[in-house]
Backbone as CSV, one residue per row, in Angstrom:
resi,resn,N_x,N_y,N_z,CA_x,CA_y,CA_z,C_x,C_y,C_z
1,MET,0.820,-1.027,0.097,-0.088,0.129,-0.300,0.981,1.071,-0.053
2,GLY,0.374,2.178,-0.507,1.200,3.607,-0.509,0.291,4.662,-1.216
3,TRP,1.047,5.882,-0.874,0.354,7.102,-1.319,1.397,7.907,-2.021
4,THR,1.022,8.717,-3.123,2.012,9.320,-3.797,1.642,10.362,-4.723
5,PRO,2.126,11.655,-4.577,1.885,12.789,-5.402,2.217,12.537,-6.687
6,LEU,1.618,12.854,-7.729,1.946,12.054,-9.007,2.020,13.247,-9.931
7,HIS,3.222,13.221,-10.925,3.156,14.235,-11.826,2.377,14.212,-13.096
8,GLY,2.248,15.108,-13.808,1.061,15.159,-14.888,1.818,14.290,-16.243
9,GLY,0.896,13.389,-16.836,1.599,12.926,-18.020,2.549,11.760,-17.887
10,ARG,3.200,11.157,-18.770,4.042,10.347,-18.914,5.465,10.656,-18.302
11,PRO,6.361,9.903,-17.912,7.580,10.514,-17.657,8.503,10.407,-18.874
12,PRO,9.503,11.192,-19.281,10.170,11.100,-20.496,10.952,9.859,-20.559
13,ARG,11.367,9.053,-21.512,12.062,8.007,-21.725,13.592,8.333,-21.659
14,GLY,14.324,7.414,-20.817,15.740,7.797,-20.945,16.344,9.111,-20.271
15,GLY,15.416,9.556,-19.747,15.792,10.934,-18.711,16.094,10.608,-17.440
16,HIS,17.238,11.223,-17.001,17.234,11.176,-15.425,17.281,12.612,-14.928
17,SER,16.502,13.408,-15.374,16.422,14.754,-14.714,15.037,14.934,-14.132
18,CYS,15.057,15.537,-12.877,13.772,15.843,-12.004,13.006,17.432,-12.407
19,ALA,13.762,17.968,-13.347,13.211,19.142,-13.635,11.853,19.214,-14.281
20,SER,11.567,18.058,-15.004,10.051,18.073,-15.479,8.957,17.681,-14.618
21,ARG,9.311,17.284,-13.234,8.289,16.789,-12.339,7.864,18.230,-11.611
22,PRO,6.763,18.548,-11.680,6.379,19.586,-10.993,6.349,19.455,-9.204
23,PRO,6.646,20.506,-8.547,6.728,20.630,-7.176,5.437,20.124,-6.602
24,GLY,5.521,19.424,-5.337,4.293,18.996,-4.662,4.124,17.531,-5.018
25,SER,4.705,16.772,-6.066,4.443,15.437,-6.168,5.221,14.566,-5.251
26,LEU,4.504,13.791,-4.430,5.036,13.222,-3.216,4.832,11.579,-3.349
27,PRO,5.451,10.831,-4.096,5.195,9.439,-4.020,5.607,8.933,-2.654
28,ALA,4.704,7.866,-2.156,5.110,7.147,-1.003,4.264,5.960,-1.000
29,THR,4.819,4.953,-0.202,4.403,3.594,0.108,4.593,3.071,1.513
30,CYS,4.213,1.753,1.771,4.309,1.224,3.108,4.806,-0.130,2.801
31,PHE,5.875,-0.471,3.636,6.308,-1.608,3.485,6.609,-2.497,4.652
32,THR,6.809,-3.659,4.780,6.969,-4.363,6.217,8.469,-4.887,6.439
33,VAL,8.760,-5.035,7.584,9.933,-5.518,8.416,9.716,-6.599,9.359
34,ASP,10.533,-7.626,9.225,10.088,-8.629,10.360,11.340,-8.697,11.157
35,THR,11.003,-8.688,12.739,11.894,-8.691,13.466,12.602,-10.168,13.919
36,VAL,13.678,-9.995,14.694,14.375,-11.274,15.000,13.309,-12.059,16.058
37,TRP,12.156,-11.632,16.471,11.252,-12.240,17.185,10.154,-12.681,16.424
38,LEU,10.266,-12.463,14.874,9.193,-13.007,14.016,8.001,-12.302,14.061
39,ARG,8.067,-11.035,14.459,6.984,-10.092,14.704,7.118,-8.996,13.373
40,ARG,5.933,-8.609,12.711,5.954,-7.846,11.469,5.572,-6.444,11.817
41,LEU,6.405,-5.604,11.321,6.180,-4.259,11.679,5.789,-3.666,10.133
42,TYR,5.238,-2.518,10.264,4.941,-1.693,9.075,5.290,-0.242,8.988
43,VAL,5.934,0.166,8.005,6.636,1.325,7.745,5.955,2.232,6.940
44,LEU,5.349,3.325,7.253,4.808,4.287,6.283,5.770,5.598,5.803
45,PHE,5.937,5.785,4.626,6.884,6.774,4.319,6.223,7.732,3.013
46,PHE,6.686,8.867,2.840,6.270,9.773,1.776,7.614,10.028,1.240
47,ILE,7.533,10.119,0.010,8.656,10.804,-0.932,8.300,11.790,-1.814
48,GLU,9.135,12.832,-1.960,8.640,14.037,-3.041,9.357,13.574,-4.322
49,LEU,8.411,13.699,-5.204,8.954,13.284,-6.725,9.849,14.129,-7.235
50,ASP,9.785,15.438,-7.167,10.592,16.411,-7.834,12.155,16.441,-7.039
51,THR,12.190,16.258,-5.758,13.352,16.238,-4.983,13.966,15.084,-4.602
52,ARG,13.321,13.883,-4.439,13.520,12.654,-4.038,13.781,12.743,-2.490
53,ARG,13.250,13.760,-1.962,13.469,13.865,-0.148,12.340,13.060,0.134
54,VAL,12.727,12.141,1.236,11.887,11.159,2.019,11.428,11.630,3.328
55,HIS,10.258,11.352,3.444,9.793,11.540,4.964,9.386,10.713,5.668
56,LEU,9.798,10.047,6.624,9.458,8.749,7.451,8.443,9.177,8.352
57,ALA,7.015,8.627,8.176,5.943,8.926,8.740,5.746,8.015,9.975
58,GLY,6.312,6.899,10.231,5.899,6.104,11.532,6.125,4.718,11.252
59,VAL,6.209,3.995,12.152,6.486,2.474,12.450,5.419,2.103,13.462
60,THR,4.472,0.971,13.129,3.712,0.506,13.845,3.506,-1.003,13.565
61,ALA,2.863,-1.700,14.653,2.523,-3.198,14.371,0.968,-3.449,13.809
62,ASN,0.481,-2.424,14.033,-1.010,-2.580,13.756,-1.609,-1.164,12.913
63,PRO,-1.375,-1.090,11.381,-1.604,0.011,10.790,-2.990,-0.100,10.225
64,ASP,-3.916,0.776,11.346,-5.276,0.817,10.890,-5.473,2.405,10.141
65,GLY,-6.764,2.729,9.694,-7.092,3.701,9.239,-6.801,4.952,10.024
66,GLN,-7.146,4.777,11.478,-6.927,6.083,12.370,-5.433,6.330,12.346
67,TRP,-4.666,5.440,12.374,-3.057,5.636,12.452,-2.541,6.310,11.140
68,VAL,-2.951,5.794,10.106,-2.338,6.396,8.834,-2.893,7.679,8.425
69,THR,-4.115,8.005,8.923,-4.792,9.351,9.022,-3.979,10.401,9.784
70,GLN,-3.524,9.856,10.896,-2.763,10.912,11.908,-1.308,10.941,11.371
71,GLN,-0.974,10.123,10.506,0.381,10.266,9.922,0.523,11.190,8.707
72,ALA,-0.940,11.208,8.145,-0.955,12.399,6.859,-1.124,13.622,7.684
73,ARG,-1.728,13.925,8.816,-1.999,15.107,9.524,-0.354,15.825,9.819
74,ASN,0.244,14.670,10.435,1.695,15.119,10.628,2.672,15.575,9.608
75,LEU,2.346,14.804,8.451,3.116,15.335,7.319,2.500,16.741,6.667
76,LEU,1.336,16.958,6.738,1.066,18.408,6.374,1.446,19.299,7.364
77,LEU,1.595,19.130,8.559,2.277,20.151,9.574,3.781,20.378,9.124
78,VAL,4.479,19.293,8.817,5.743,19.390,8.592,5.977,20.324,7.272
79,LEU,5.075,19.745,6.295,5.181,20.744,4.938,4.890,22.244,5.128
80,GLY,3.834,22.338,5.912,3.510,23.689,6.433,4.573,24.556,7.083
81,GLU,5.419,24.011,7.881,6.354,24.637,8.622,7.439,25.062,7.438
82,GLN,7.519,23.940,6.595,8.763,24.428,5.443,8.263,25.220,4.303
83,GLY,6.876,25.759,4.364,6.499,26.359,3.278,6.148,25.768,2.134
84,ARG,5.733,24.443,2.216,5.603,23.613,0.943,4.218,23.113,1.038
85,ARG,3.367,22.706,-0.125,2.184,21.961,-0.333,2.212,20.869,-1.252
86,ALA,1.503,20.067,-0.687,1.226,18.533,-1.675,0.204,18.933,-2.798
87,ARG,0.635,18.710,-3.992,-0.298,19.023,-5.157,-0.950,17.726,-5.726
88,PHE,-0.260,16.633,-5.231,-1.109,15.443,-5.814,-0.790,14.503,-4.857
89,VAL,-1.509,13.282,-4.362,-1.228,12.335,-3.591,-1.939,10.900,-4.396
90,LEU,-0.833,9.952,-4.398,-1.244,8.821,-4.873,-1.040,7.567,-4.219
91,HIS,-2.117,6.687,-3.872,-1.992,5.461,-3.029,-3.010,4.513,-3.638
92,ASP,-2.598,3.279,-3.077,-3.190,2.116,-3.735,-4.715,1.934,-3.076
93,ARG,-5.204,0.863,-3.414,-6.895,0.767,-2.830,-6.992,-0.088,-1.496
94,ASP,-5.901,0.028,-0.706,-6.094,-0.689,0.525,-7.005,-0.064,1.519
95,ALA,-7.636,-0.889,2.160,-8.607,-0.443,3.131,-8.220,0.501,4.035
96,LYS,-6.939,0.506,4.517,-6.208,1.487,5.414,-6.379,2.898,4.987
97,PHE,-6.161,2.999,3.834,-6.393,4.478,3.325,-7.863,4.702,3.079
98,SER,-8.517,5.376,4.197,-9.845,5.432,4.247,-10.235,6.901,3.612
99,ARG,-11.355,7.234,3.725,-11.699,8.427,3.070,-11.503,9.652,4.061
100,THR,-11.202,9.308,5.049,-10.603,10.296,6.076,-9.323,10.640,5.776
101,PHE,-8.550,9.665,5.420,-7.102,9.891,4.896,-7.024,10.731,3.672
102,ASP,-8.139,10.451,2.759,-8.109,11.431,1.360,-8.601,12.652,1.843
103,ASP,-9.638,12.949,2.717,-10.051,14.117,3.160,-9.142,14.892,3.730
104,VAL,-7.943,14.569,4.533,-6.933,15.329,5.048,-6.187,16.144,4.168
105,PHE,-5.799,15.425,2.778,-5.140,16.035,1.703,-6.003,16.956,1.136
106,ARG,-7.384,16.604,0.755,-8.386,17.642,-0.018,-8.348,18.593,0.692
107,SER,-8.521,18.742,2.233,-8.631,20.017,2.555,-7.573,20.776,2.457
108,ASP,-6.396,20.301,2.139,-5.090,21.249,1.887,-5.096,21.644,0.446
109,GLY,-6.079,21.099,-0.346,-5.970,21.432,-1.833,-5.033,20.511,-2.561
110,ALA,-4.979,19.567,-2.200,-4.096,18.238,-2.952,-5.116,17.538,-3.645
111,GLU,-4.839,16.986,-4.697,-5.723,16.014,-5.601,-5.289,14.558,-5.155
112,VAL,-6.318,13.625,-4.794,-5.853,12.095,-4.438,-6.113,11.411,-5.799
113,LEU,-5.341,10.562,-5.977,-5.310,9.746,-7.120,-5.046,8.193,-6.664
114,LEU,-5.730,7.240,-7.264,-5.516,5.774,-6.750,-4.789,5.227,-7.937
115,THR,-3.996,4.244,-7.670,-3.164,3.449,-8.669,-4.154,2.113,-9.154
116,PRO,-4.011,1.802,-10.441,-4.813,0.690,-10.826,-4.400,-0.565,-9.808
117,VAL,-5.316,-1.531,-9.974,-5.282,-2.735,-9.439,-3.950,-3.609,-9.817
118,GLN,-3.023,-4.123,-8.868,-1.900,-4.997,-9.320,-1.049,-4.204,-10.427
119,ALA,-0.664,-2.988,-9.895,0.124,-2.129,-10.996,1.270,-1.472,-10.111
120,PRO,1.979,-2.184,-9.597,3.204,-1.611,-8.781,4.112,-0.408,-9.196
121,ARG,4.059,-0.679,-10.922,4.796,0.246,-11.292,4.229,1.745,-11.404
122,ALA,3.168,1.794,-11.042,2.220,3.276,-11.009,2.907,4.056,-9.856
123,ASN,3.443,3.303,-8.812,4.009,3.957,-7.601,5.575,3.675,-7.579
124,ALA,6.197,3.708,-9.016,7.523,3.123,-9.070,8.671,3.808,-8.215
125,TYR,8.463,5.033,-8.114,9.639,5.861,-7.348,9.451,5.520,-5.690
126,ALA,8.365,5.337,-5.233,8.355,4.656,-3.946,8.824,3.375,-3.747
127,GLU,8.345,2.584,-4.641,8.927,1.050,-4.578,10.554,0.951,-4.579
128,ARG,10.953,1.919,-5.748,12.352,1.835,-5.965,12.979,2.162,-4.518
129,TRP,12.389,3.269,-3.723,13.203,3.475,-2.426,13.057,2.402,-1.480
130,VAL,11.940,1.589,-1.561,11.796,0.518,-0.716,13.025,-0.648,-1.048
131,ARG,13.199,-0.770,-2.307,14.228,-1.751,-2.516,15.655,-1.001,-2.363
132,THR,15.979,0.260,-2.487,17.194,0.827,-2.022,17.532,0.539,-0.216
133,VAL,16.414,0.870,0.358,16.501,0.834,1.987,16.835,-0.470,2.376
134,ARG,16.133,-1.544,1.554,16.523,-2.989,1.908,17.912,-3.266,1.505
135,ALA,18.122,-2.882,0.343,19.596,-3.269,-0.014,20.918,-2.662,0.804
136,GLU,20.665,-1.446,1.132,21.646,-0.772,1.481,21.697,-0.932,3.101
137,CYS,20.516,-0.949,3.738,20.334,-1.101,5.055,19.987,-2.210,5.889
138,LEU,18.460,-2.501,5.680,17.787,-3.326,6.547,18.168,-4.759,6.153
139,ASP,18.634,-5.275,4.972,18.892,-6.715,4.795,20.368,-6.924,5.393
140,TRP,20.938,-5.964,6.068,22.383,-6.122,6.679,22.076,-6.077,8.312
141,LEU,20.966,-5.907,8.663,20.708,-5.598,10.184,19.607,-6.501,10.781
142,LEU,19.697,-6.970,12.125,18.769,-7.615,12.811,17.989,-6.568,13.587
143,VAL,16.882,-6.639,13.165,15.942,-5.551,13.834,15.265,-6.237,15.142
144,VAL,15.382,-5.546,16.175,14.815,-6.355,17.417,13.580,-5.815,17.746
145,GLY,13.077,-4.713,17.634,11.824,-4.035,17.865,11.395,-2.907,16.916
146,ARG,10.340,-2.351,17.698,9.570,-1.182,16.847,10.665,0.075,17.071
147,GLY,11.037,0.190,18.317,11.985,1.327,18.514,13.425,1.234,17.700
148,HIS,13.918,0.039,17.775,15.173,-0.293,17.207,14.962,0.254,15.799
149,LEU,13.782,-0.230,14.921,13.536,-0.123,13.574,13.430,1.480,13.323
150,GLN,12.782,2.207,14.259,12.520,3.662,14.153,14.181,4.357,14.215
151,GLN,14.895,3.972,15.229,16.089,4.548,15.095,16.944,4.379,13.696
152,ILE,16.986,3.063,13.380,17.566,2.719,12.349,17.127,3.726,11.155
153,LEU,15.915,3.659,10.736,15.081,4.274,9.547,15.470,5.772,9.745
154,ARG,15.408,6.441,10.860,15.739,7.893,11.057,17.061,8.207,10.764
155,VAL,18.063,7.283,10.995,19.454,7.586,10.490,19.518,7.514,9.056
156,TYR,19.219,6.323,8.508,19.260,6.095,6.923,18.410,7.392,6.246
157,VAL,17.302,7.618,6.687,16.326,8.766,5.894,17.423,10.156,6.139
158,GLN,17.908,10.433,7.126,18.773,11.433,7.139,19.947,11.534,6.443
159,HIS,20.603,10.264,6.146,21.866,10.102,5.328,21.255,10.053,4.039
160,TYR,20.157,9.336,3.716,19.464,9.613,2.239,19.182,11.114,1.859
161,ASN,18.802,11.942,2.748,18.424,13.079,2.285,19.403,14.212,2.270
162,ARG,20.507,13.936,3.063,21.718,14.891,3.110,22.884,14.500,2.467
163,HIS,23.196,13.386,2.529,24.699,12.683,1.727,24.460,12.042,0.628
164,ARG,23.504,10.984,0.629,23.653,10.081,-0.568,23.447,10.820,-1.954
165,PRO,24.251,10.549,-2.850,24.165,11.391,-4.013,23.135,10.647,-4.762
166,HIS,22.462,11.347,-5.739,21.214,10.850,-6.668,21.671,11.095,-8.174
167,ARG,21.577,10.221,-8.938,21.799,10.614,-10.497,20.649,11.434,-10.764
168,ALA,19.655,11.415,-10.358,18.428,12.095,-10.998,18.596,13.615,-10.685
169,LEU,19.636,13.760,-9.680,19.835,15.257,-9.084,21.292,15.680,-9.513
170,ARG,21.876,14.949,-10.364,23.294,15.135,-10.951,24.228,15.024,-9.508
171,LEU,24.030,13.840,-8.934,24.910,13.446,-8.028,24.904,14.300,-6.574
172,GLN,24.026,15.020,-6.500,23.571,15.892,-5.450,22.380,15.141,-4.402
173,PRO,22.432,15.326,-3.107,21.377,14.943,-2.259,20.127,15.500,-2.230
174,PRO,19.171,15.294,-1.629,18.096,16.103,-1.850,18.105,17.270,-0.891
175,ASP,18.677,17.354,0.181,19.035,18.436,1.084,20.340,18.665,1.409
176,PRO,21.290,19.016,0.115,22.711,19.200,0.450,23.072,20.129,1.439
177,LEU,23.869,19.702,2.371,24.655,20.787,3.407,25.459,21.732,2.690
178,ALA,26.139,21.401,1.529,26.927,22.137,0.616,27.072,21.344,-0.515
179,ARG,27.370,22.253,-1.469,27.225,21.616,-2.954,28.525,21.074,-3.098
180,LEU,28.267,20.026,-4.132,29.501,18.997,-4.536,30.703,19.672,-5.013
181,THR,31.992,19.756,-4.524,33.115,20.415,-5.119,34.304,19.386,-5.404
182,ILE,34.826,19.426,-6.562,35.882,18.497,-6.779,37.288,19.428,-6.726
183,PRO,38.038,19.170,-5.630,39.275,19.897,-5.494,40.175,19.534,-6.706
184,GLY,41.037,20.563,-6.950,42.121,20.634,-7.829,43.482,20.270,-7.018
185,GLU,44.475,20.324,-8.063,45.979,19.896,-7.380,46.234,21.055,-6.567
186,ASP,45.949,22.277,-6.671,46.288,23.385,-5.419,45.176,23.339,-4.426
187,ASP,44.311,22.620,-4.427,43.355,22.577,-3.205,43.242,21.327,-2.566
188,ARG,44.315,21.116,-2.002,44.445,19.648,-1.169,43.740,19.722,0.289
189,GLY,43.668,18.753,0.895,42.804,18.483,2.189,42.682,17.277,2.481
190,ALA,42.571,17.229,3.815,42.203,15.779,4.362,40.899,15.365,4.214
191,VAL,40.628,14.129,4.161,39.204,13.555,4.044,38.869,12.922,5.189
192,ARG,37.620,13.319,5.659,37.215,12.636,6.987,36.188,11.765,6.521
193,ARG,36.108,10.728,7.441,34.966,9.601,7.307,34.236,9.510,8.412
194,ARG,32.819,9.563,8.368,31.841,9.210,9.491,31.138,8.074,9.194
195,ASP,31.210,7.117,10.244,30.359,5.826,10.365,29.098,6.025,10.717
196,LEU,28.296,5.491,10.148,26.661,5.454,10.732,26.193,4.009,10.825
197,LEU,25.291,3.685,11.683,24.954,2.394,11.955,25.900,1.315,12.121
198,GLY,26.899,1.597,13.055,28.142,0.431,13.073,29.018,0.487,12.255
199,GLY,29.142,1.518,11.145,29.961,1.377,9.908,29.422,0.761,8.770
200,LEU,27.992,0.493,8.779,27.196,0.230,7.684,27.225,1.230,6.651
201,LEU,27.161,2.371,6.924,26.974,3.647,6.092,28.269,4.336,6.337
202,HIS,28.913,5.163,5.329,29.848,6.171,5.458,29.531,7.556,4.821
203,GLU,29.950,8.408,5.439,29.979,9.655,4.793,31.163,10.582,4.868
204,TYR,31.630,10.863,3.707,32.888,11.571,3.728,32.876,12.951,3.488
205,ARG,33.878,13.631,3.857,33.886,15.167,3.610,35.296,15.566,3.664
206,GLN,35.541,16.722,3.059,37.026,17.083,2.674,37.263,18.399,3.673
207,LEU,38.198,18.410,4.366,38.854,19.458,4.986,39.885,20.289,4.156
208,HIS,39.648,21.212,3.671,40.324,22.215,2.978,41.364,22.797,3.711
209,GLU,42.732,22.724,3.296,43.682,23.596,3.960,43.477,24.886,3.887
210,ARG,42.761,25.524,2.872,42.641,26.949,2.863,41.611,27.351,3.870
211,LEU,40.709,26.564,4.618,40.147,27.109,5.626,40.771,27.233,6.974
212,CYS,42.062,26.812,7.158,42.979,26.900,8.154,43.883,28.172,7.872
213,ALA,43.835,28.631,6.707,44.791,29.850,6.209,44.522,30.902,7.007
214,PRO,43.272,31.483,7.270,42.873,32.803,7.922,43.690,32.635,9.474
215,HIS,43.777,31.499,9.908,44.177,31.170,11.474,45.797,31.082,11.398
216,ARG,46.376,31.130,10.090,47.819,30.722,10.061,48.129,29.433,10.450
217,VAL,47.172,28.411,10.240,47.764,26.938,10.623,47.928,26.247,9.512
218,ARG,49.238,25.893,9.464,49.803,24.880,8.386,49.231,23.365,8.847
219,VAL,48.653,22.725,7.735,48.227,21.260,7.767,49.159,20.498,7.307
220,LEU,49.614,19.508,7.950,50.786,18.727,7.601,50.285,17.186,7.834
221,ARG,50.532,16.295,6.666,50.208,14.880,6.957,51.433,13.903,7.056
222,THR,51.185,13.107,7.921,52.237,12.051,8.136,52.495,11.098,6.961
223,PRO,53.503,10.714,6.828,53.671,9.686,5.879,53.181,8.292,6.182
224,VAL,52.993,7.393,5.114,52.223,6.107,5.145,53.076,5.167,6.175
225,ARG,52.297,4.621,7.196,52.995,3.589,8.128,54.287,4.059,8.664
226,ALA,54.016,5.320,9.161,55.225,5.960,10.145,54.792,6.552,11.226
227,PRO,54.419,5.689,12.365,54.105,6.211,13.765,54.821,7.060,14.353
228,ARG,56.208,6.956,13.993,56.999,8.076,14.725,56.717,9.227,14.239
229,ALA,56.356,9.559,12.921,55.997,10.856,12.472,55.249,11.663,13.446
230,ASN,54.346,10.946,14.138,53.594,11.528,15.096,53.734,10.937,16.704
231,ALA,54.896,11.215,16.891,55.397,10.256,18.077,55.077,10.961,19.275
232,TYR,54.765,12.260,19.499,54.101,12.893,20.492,52.724,12.476,21.003
233,ALA,51.896,12.214,20.088,50.597,11.842,20.123,50.367,10.143,20.504
234,GLU,51.492,9.610,19.758,51.438,8.106,20.017,51.959,7.865,21.677
235,ARG,52.967,8.789,21.969,53.433,8.607,23.139,52.339,8.996,24.485
236,TRP,51.562,9.898,24.212,50.471,10.253,24.996,49.359,8.996,25.201
237,VAL,49.171,8.338,24.013,48.320,7.227,24.033,48.917,5.966,24.785
238,GLY,50.320,5.732,24.576,50.833,4.776,25.596,50.685,5.242,26.921
239,THR,50.888,6.593,27.557,50.762,7.035,28.863,49.618,6.855,29.450
240,VAL,48.449,7.190,28.584,47.012,6.947,29.131,46.849,5.834,29.485
241,ARG,47.216,4.715,28.627,46.875,3.553,28.519,47.474,2.812,29.962
242,ARG,48.688,3.064,30.077,49.480,2.599,31.249,48.944,2.956,32.325
243,GLU,48.794,4.344,32.584,48.309,4.960,33.864,47.072,4.933,34.144
244,LEU,46.222,4.695,33.242,44.673,4.809,33.524,43.985,3.641,32.685
245,GLY,44.113,3.481,31.245,43.250,2.373,30.831,43.281,1.074,31.111
246,ASP,44.463,0.564,31.323,44.882,-0.798,31.956,44.594,-1.112,33.399
247,ARG,44.161,-0.251,33.958,43.756,-0.274,35.499,42.220,-0.056,35.913
248,MET,41.486,0.118,34.749,40.163,0.409,35.060,39.327,-0.509,34.143
249,LEU,37.868,-0.759,34.672,36.882,-1.362,33.521,35.961,-0.123,33.111
250,ILE,35.851,-0.017,32.028,34.978,1.139,31.370,33.563,0.271,30.918
251,VAL,32.475,0.887,31.478,31.416,0.380,31.382,30.408,0.852,29.908
252,GLY,30.653,2.345,29.819,30.040,2.891,28.736,30.883,4.017,28.265
253,CYS,29.984,4.757,27.186,30.730,5.919,26.492,30.873,7.157,27.497
254,ARG,29.647,7.343,28.309,29.722,8.525,29.317,30.854,8.352,30.473
255,GLN,30.960,7.037,30.768,32.062,6.830,31.946,33.361,7.338,31.232
256,LEU,33.661,6.556,30.126,35.069,6.872,29.344,35.102,8.234,29.300
257,ARG,34.234,9.189,28.873,34.380,10.531,28.455,34.723,11.394,30.076
258,TRP,34.008,10.818,31.115,34.386,11.585,32.307,35.863,11.037,32.761
259,VAL,36.110,9.962,32.651,37.494,9.466,33.051,38.589,10.120,32.327
260,LEU,38.448,10.183,30.925,39.502,10.968,30.030,39.523,12.478,30.538
261,ALA,38.512,13.030,30.789,38.274,14.264,31.207,39.195,14.638,32.535
262,GLU,38.693,13.687,33.406,39.510,13.716,34.598,41.275,13.643,34.419
263,TYR,41.550,12.675,33.880,43.002,12.317,33.365,43.474,13.533,32.517
264,ALA,42.830,14.119,31.627,43.417,15.363,30.844,43.706,16.501,31.726
265,ASP,42.650,16.844,32.673,42.878,17.854,33.582,44.186,17.616,34.519
266,HIS,44.082,16.347,34.944,45.485,15.954,35.760,46.673,16.134,35.150
267,ASP,46.794,15.693,33.925,47.935,15.658,32.864,48.296,17.052,32.613
268,ASN,47.386,17.982,32.514,47.647,19.327,32.201,47.987,20.194,33.292
269,GLY,47.488,19.890,34.348,47.622,20.731,35.668,48.398,20.360,36.779
270,HIS,48.703,19.057,36.632,49.462,18.602,37.960,50.730,17.509,37.608
271,ARG,50.672,16.706,36.477,51.464,15.619,36.167,52.691,16.262,35.867
272,PRO,53.898,16.156,36.572,55.109,16.748,35.866,55.730,15.866,34.559
273,HIS,56.316,16.842,33.766,56.994,16.443,32.383,58.320,16.722,32.431
274,ARG,59.294,15.594,32.075,60.549,15.994,32.022,61.030,16.782,30.856
275,ALA,60.356,16.958,29.903,60.762,18.044,28.696,60.354,19.355,29.341
276,LEU,59.502,19.362,30.437,59.209,20.941,30.650,59.827,21.073,32.087
277,GLY,61.129,20.525,32.299,61.706,20.676,33.570,60.692,20.030,34.895
278,GLN,60.156,19.111,34.654,59.311,18.606,35.869,58.004,19.399,36.262
279,ALA,57.665,20.250,35.142,56.530,21.125,35.590,55.335,20.761,34.809
280,PRO,54.137,20.986,35.143,52.874,20.502,34.311,52.802,21.511,33.112
281,PRO,52.205,21.167,32.185,51.865,22.021,30.685,51.247,23.435,31.212
282,LEU,50.405,23.353,32.098,49.542,24.577,32.520,50.084,25.106,33.682
283,GLY,51.235,24.524,34.238,52.113,25.097,35.411,52.911,26.432,35.222
284,SER,53.474,26.779,36.008,54.708,27.694,36.086,55.780,27.303,35.133
285,ALA,56.510,28.183,34.366,57.625,27.776,33.876,58.755,27.594,34.738
286,GLU,58.619,28.234,35.635,59.889,28.005,36.601,59.937,26.576,37.227
287,PRO,61.079,26.171,37.714,61.207,24.698,38.212,60.523,24.652,39.560
288,PRO,59.883,23.543,39.876,59.333,23.539,40.973,60.288,23.718,42.367
289,VAL,59.697,24.450,43.514,60.335,24.698,44.415,60.129,23.477,45.631
290,ILE,61.117,22.694,46.177,61.042,21.716,47.144,61.101,22.584,48.490
291,PRO,59.986,22.419,49.186,60.057,23.016,50.720,60.904,22.333,51.448
292,ALA,61.855,23.010,52.269,62.454,22.405,53.561,61.803,21.641,54.517
293,ALA,60.529,22.295,54.916,59.592,21.434,55.898,58.416,21.981,55.465
294,GLY,57.318,21.103,56.029,55.735,21.603,55.881,54.980,20.403,55.760
295,ARG,53.883,20.443,55.723,52.783,19.588,55.930,52.368,19.548,54.288
296,VAL,52.381,18.110,53.739,52.018,17.970,52.420,50.783,17.168,52.476
297,THR,49.702,17.768,51.465,48.193,17.220,51.446,48.113,16.445,50.067
298,ARG,47.402,15.569,50.169,47.097,14.548,48.945,45.879,14.349,48.819
299,ARG,45.387,14.701,47.345,44.081,14.559,46.619,44.020,13.407,45.705
300,ASP,43.044,12.562,46.014,42.919,11.322,45.357,41.972,11.527,44.312
301,ARG,42.374,11.178,42.848,41.231,11.170,41.987,40.970,9.905,41.328
302,LEU,39.794,9.515,40.728,39.362,8.490,40.091,39.396,7.172,40.988
303,GLY,38.950,7.486,42.199,38.935,6.491,43.334,40.336,6.133,43.583
304,GLY,41.170,6.852,43.808,42.603,6.785,44.279,43.603,6.211,43.217
305,LEU,43.281,5.970,41.930,44.078,5.786,41.053,45.408,6.768,40.577
306,ILE,44.813,7.972,40.867,45.756,9.215,40.681,45.926,9.785,41.535
307,HIS,47.056,10.405,42.188,47.089,11.135,43.433,47.717,12.522,42.896
308,GLU,47.388,13.596,43.748,47.992,14.707,43.474,48.596,15.489,44.759
309,TYR,49.634,15.842,44.873,49.988,16.411,46.078,50.327,17.941,46.020
310,ALA,50.147,18.427,47.220,50.418,19.919,47.217,50.813,20.325,48.717
311,GLN,51.544,21.457,48.642,52.298,21.901,50.054,51.270,22.710,50.821
312,ALA,50.893,22.294,52.123,49.620,22.903,52.666,50.401,24.525,53.355
313,ALA,49.635,25.371,53.199,50.069,26.756,53.837,50.281,26.861,55.203
């Protein structure tokens, strides 16, 4: 089942451009996903035909007419906030798409069209997206439940709308954060990769050297397989492992961030460094003064794993 804003007339043969599609055409459909507990979930989404922008409506185990109608109202609210309107809505003849569902779009001035019986090509753009999300995402993951599936689809839809290139859009995403640029020989920079869904999806961005020029920062890259070229950073990794990581059990990301923040504060403000004359990085440049007599206080951090000593007044 599905609903789709439809363009007028037949699509041009052999064309890949979306320029001939009028704004407001929103193909959409509904597909099913089975969880590891053999429970079937239904996903309703909408897709704009002219921009290929996908709107994830919702996930449910019981897709009745009332639920589908509410998702239509939610979509119109989103389009209204963005200053856009649906001109055509196409859906099949499933009983879940009741008269109230059609009335929601008719009240906003959209024309509701029904696909012919047993004609999946009439909603080809939405059906194509179902194949894409299955081949690139869902066929590689085990879905536990409804909340898990919603999180997966939110991440994929955001990736699809903002980063995934489309041939019909000249290799641009539907909502590009920045236009695609091909750097030349004099425009070098590092490429950064961002992993999504545990590394299933990758997003690449280039950090141009000219962005650092106003701050007079020179970007250098180490040779291949030369860890000594970045020896200071590698040395700090070894230090933090020996003094901290190898002596603690890390439960989660939040605990690890807190532990590293505590250690970084200790390393910068209290830990002596031989290269700095036994002074900490944020301490005084003068060598430390060893008092002849006096009381010394100790401060324990990270449950006593790290000690900081100070001379009492």
